[in-house]
C-alpha positions, 0 to 999 in steps of 0.5 A, a space after each residue: 922408542 919401542 919397536 912397536 911405535 912407528 911414525 905416522 905418515 904426514 900426508 897433510 905435510 906432503 900436500 902442503 908442498 903443492 900450491 896451485 893458484 886460481 887458474 883464472 888469475 894465472 891466465 889473467 896474468 899471462 894475458 896481461 889482464 887485471 886480476 879479479 881473483 884474490 883466492 888463496 892457493 889450493 893444495 889440490 886440483 880438486 880444490 881449484 875445480 871447486 873454486 872455479 865453479 863455486 858462486 862468487 861473493 855478492 851473487 856473482 857468477 862463478 869463474 866457469 859456468 861448467 867444469 867436470 872431470 871425466 871419470 874415464 879419461 880423467 880430463 877436465 871438460 869446460 863445455 857442457 855439450 861436449 861433456 854430455 855428448 862424448 863423456 857422459 855421467 860417470 864417463 860411460 860414453 868416453 872411449 879414451 880410458 886413462 888412469 888418474 894422475 897421482 902424486 905431485 907430478 900428476 897434480 901439476 900435469 892436471 893443473 897445467 892442462 886445466 890452465 891451458 884449457 882456461 887460457 884457450 877459453 878466455 883467449 877466444 872470448 877476448 878475441 871475439 869481444 875485440 872483434 865485436 866492439 872497439 871498447 873490447 879492453 873495457 869489456 874484458 875488464 868488466 868480465 874480469 871484474 864480474 869474476 872477482 872472488 875472495 880468499 875464503 873461496 878455497 877454505 872449505 
């Protein structure tokens, strides 16, 4: 082999080592709820975000009605009011600049933070529903059923 020929980096193989399940499925497992998502694992947190906010098959609502990444603090924001008030488009209102998480460890950290935020959101919804009606488990199962997705949600 000549000295001029160098091996091309295989970033696609490096990314393939990562595997992030749908955050909703992870939280449902942790909370002991029935699974409603059969989406294939993604290799980036960005793909997971896209999956969480994309309309589901059969005209069902997406897993999350709102999810944006602040470009200044690089945090996932699940509440539209919070995003608009404290972060804004392009992160212009945010006062907590942080560098972007990179590499496998950074992607894992971002994924773990997103999981904890979604878990907090679903736990609060589950608690609210259980206080409102004696059939809360059925209501949560119904919510979970409406959040169903297919394997094709990650493939774009």
